[in-house]
C-alpha positions, -999 to +999 in steps of 0.1 A: +000+000+000+015+033-011+017+064+011+036+097+012+059+104+042+081+133+053+107+113+072+113+085+097+128+092+132+144+064+152+149+060+190+120+084+199+109+084+236+081+111+234+057+094+209+043+066+231+056+039+255+092+028+253+117+033+225+099+040+192+104+047+156+081+075+144+069+076+108+058+111+098+032+112+071+025+141+048-008+158+046-031+173+074-067+186+072-060+212+099-044+246+094-034+254+130-022+290+131+008+280+152+017+248+133+054+240+138+055+215+109+041+235+079+058+211+055+034+184+068+002+203+058+000+197+021-003+161+008+018+170-022+056+169-023+072+203-018+106+219-021+121+238+009+147+264-001+174+278+023+188+309+005+218+311+029+230+277+018+229+284-020+263+287-036+249+296-071+261+264-088+230+266-112+226+228-112+189+232-102+183+255-132+198+229-155+176+200-143+143+216-135+116+206-161+094+236-153+120+263-154+113+272-117+150+281-110+169+309-126+199+330-117+202+368-123+233+386-112+242+357-089+208+357-072+188+325-072+152+331-081+128+303-073+093+304-089+073+282-066+041+285-086+055+264-114+071+237-091+057+202-094+077+188-065+096+163-086+127+167-064+152+167-092+168+199-080+171+187-045+189+155-056+216+176-073+219+204-048+254+201-033+247+221-002+211+210+005+199+245-001+170+227-018+154+198+000+123+177-009+096+172+017+074+143+007+084+109-006+061+082-020+068+048-003+050+015+002+041+000+035+062-031+031+093-009+024+087+012+056+080-019+077+113-034+067+130-002+078+113+001+112+117-037+119+155-032+120+151-019+156+127-046+168+150-057+196+148-022+211+111-022+209+109-056+227+134-046+254+117-012+262+080-020+255+081+004+226+072+001+189+062+021+159+042+054+160+026+068+129+024+106+131+022+135+107+007+154+093-023+133+100-022+095+099-060+093+094-056+113+062-038+083+047-059+055+063-051+026+040-013+031+042-014+037+080-035+006+086-014-016+064+018-005+081+004-010+115-010-044+105+025-055+094+039-043+127+012-061+147+017-094+128+054-093+136+051-085+173+058-048+171+037-025+192+017+002+173+006+037+180-008+067+161-006+104+169-038+120+156-059+152+157-089+130+152-104+149+123-115+122+098-145+104+085-159+073+101-145+050+073-110+063+078-112+060+116-126+024+114-099+014+089-070+024+113-083+017+148-083-021+147-045-020+144-037+005+172-023-005+206-021+031+218-032+065+206-018+100+212-048+123+207-041+160+202-068+184+215-061+219+201-091+236+217-122+226+236-144+256+226-160+249+192-159+285+179-123+289+189-113+255+175-127+264+141-110+299+142-076+285+152-075+253+131-099+259+102-121+228+110-150+220+134-145+203+167-175+179+165-159+153+142-128+152+164-149+144+195-167+117+176-134+101+168-124+103+204-156+085+214-150+058+189-115+052+204-130+051+239-157+026+228-130+002+216-112+006+249-080+015+232-056+032+256-050+068+248-034+099+261-048+134+255-021+159+245-027+196+248-006+219+226-007+251+246+000+284+228+002+317+247-026+340+238-046+313+220-056+284+242-038+290+275-071+294+292-083+280+325-116+271+309-098+251+282-078+232+308-108+225+329-128+212+299-099+190+289-097+175+324-134+169+323-131+152+289-102+130+300-121+120+332-150+107+311-131+079+295-118+049+314-092+041+287-076+076+289-042+075+304-038+111+314-033+146+300+000+159+286+008+196+281+027+203+249+042+238+254+045+261+223+079+264+207+090+284+177+116+259+164+096+254+132+095+291+122+124+288+098+104+262+077+079+289+068+107+309+053+119+278+034+084+272+020+078+309+012+049+311+036+040+337+062+043+326+099+012+339+116+025+335+152+058+354+148+049+376+178+041+347+201+067+342+228+078+308+241+065+302+276+088+304+306+094+273+327+072+288+354+044+293+330+047+257+318+047+244+354+015+264+360-002+249+329+008+214+339-005+220+374-038+232+360-044+199+340-029+175+365-044+189+397 
């Protein structure tokens, strides 16, 4: 089963129990204003360009079938509107000023890759986590990869925002041992304003997970000035308390580490004025959801 991924990260300890390999899929239906992985939003392959790394070798200009790259007086001009994301320029770029985000793979190929670390999963109680982007946006690929892992004794998990149709959800859930469920906002109007999608389908997915008794953890990305509200924390606690299979709440503090990716994609970063929280603020948030 084919899918499109961004990358694969080994020896992760924050994406579920034990030592894990996390597979990051491309494509997400949400458009969170604070998104720190903008390269994961589009399902299509994209070129990221770091101007400071360009040495003006012109190899990209020579290989590009759409004429997206040109050089004038030593300045590299990249016309994104014509780019089809073929990745030819990235393959030849000697300094990685141009990199490709999005590679089409098949589930068997990725399984062989993640299975190389099976001994670490067994020893630590870990496994494979499919993240994104959004795993439920590629349900057939996600389910097939998780099925292969399950059949070979490797633990499975997904990190999801829960925004998907019933068919996609029911395709993936049978192969999940654990779920990391991101809750961006508990107020419906704010949720739509901050993410671009309604909250109701997400809550429906959460109830389907709970009905299957799949262990899950609620994760709260907290962004100063957006959802760092006592009402949101209280509602999230109430939500978690309503499900016997919920294994707690986890605060995910805002960070600006992904801001440079917007520059590389030629996109505006809408949260440029947001400041990262202090350790004291993070401790207060955690106390609010854990107390």
